[in-house]
N, C-alpha and C positions, 0 to 999 in steps of 0.2 A: 769420371766419365767413360763411357763407353764409347766403342767407334760405330759409325752409323754410314750407311749407304744405301740411299733409297733414292726411287723415281718418285718425284713430289709433284704437285699440280699447285700452282701459287693461288691463293684467295685474295690475298692482299699485302702490300707492301708498303713500307714508308720509310725515308732515310731520317735518321736521328744521331745529329753530330757525325760521326764518323763510321757509323753502324747503319745497315738496312735491316729492319725487323718487320715482321708480319706473320700471316698465317698460311699455312699450305695443308693439303690432306696426302695422305700415304695410305691408299686403300681406304680403310674404315678409322683410321687414327688422323686425329687432327694435331697436326706439328706448328709448334711455334717456333719459328727460326730467328736466328742472326746470322750476319754475315757482314764482311767488311765492305765498306760503300767505295768501291773503286767504279771507275767510269764503265767497264765491263759490267760488273755486277748490276750497276743501276740501271743498264739497259736490258738484262736479263732478268732480274727479279722484278718481274711485272706482272699484275693480275692476269691469268690464263694462261702463263708459261708452264712447260712441263719440262721438268729438268732432272736428270740423275746427280745427285749431289753425295759428298762425302764430308764426315765431319765427326763431332762427339756428340752424345745425346745424355739427357737425363730424363727420367720418369717426372711427367707434369703433375701436378697437384690434383687436376681436375682429371676424371675417369677418360681413359682412352685418349690421353695426351702426352706427348712429349715434348721436351724443349731440345732444340737443337743449333748447336753452333757449326756453320758450314764453312768448313775451310777449303774445299775446292769442288769445282763443277768438272764432272767425268763427262757427261754429255747434255745437249741440248736436244731435247725430243721435239718442242715445238714452242714457238713464242708467236703471241698475237700479230696480225698484220697492221701495220701502222695505219691510222685511219686519215684519210685525206681531208683537208679543209680548204673551203674557197676563200682565196684572199681577195677583197676588194682593193683596189687601187683607189685613194684617196687624193685628189689634187690639193696640194698644200699651195697656201699664200706664201711669197717671198717675205721673212721677217725684215723689217727696217730697224737698222739701229740708231738711236738717238744717243748723242753726246751732252752731257750735262755739266755746265762750268760750276755751279753752285748749287750741288746737292743738299748741303747742309741747310741753306735757307728755304729750300723747297721742302725739306723734311719738316722744319719749324713751322713753315706755312700748313702744310698739310696735317700736321699734330694736333689732337682735339685739345680744345682748350681746358686747362685745368683750373678749377676755383679753389683756393684754400679756405676750409670751413674750421672754425673753431670749436674745438670739443673740449667740455669740461670733465676732468677725471677727478674724482674725488680722491684726495690723498690722504694717507694716514700723518699724526703729526710727525713722526720718524721721518716719513717720505719728504715731507715740507721742509724740514731742518735740513735733510740730506741736500736737497734742491736747492735751497738757498746758499748752502755751504758750498755747493759746485759752482753755482752761479757768480758767487763772489769770489771764488777762486779764479775762475776765468777771465772776469773782469780785471783783477788784479794782474792777471798774468799779459793781458793785452795791453794794460797801461805800462807795465815795464818793458814790453817789446817795442812799444812806440818811441820810448825814452831814449 
């Protein structure tokens, strides 16, 4: 990688994990950049910012494109003014709290009724034999446990 110092104009920027990535223009060259996602960088690397930066670069795969890792900001030429937004005050009603002593019984009452339906599944003879053996074993185990 080679060293890079340039005056770039940010076109787009997004934060991906711990990195800010985006595109910028340096004269007639498209710059795909990346920088550490610090609080300061997140405020400076916004669309329409004009920054003088330094770092390392590689030639890009597209014609007239380079990839840049920006390691430091030398100067802030301009950043866009913050947009003002009108905030409407909404009157909120106070929230009433309710104490429920028996929440479980209410949940049972509100739960949808479930019906058990009998379904028939065709079993192979081997599956029938295995089911019969398992049922007989369970029956024998329960008889031993009750004795």
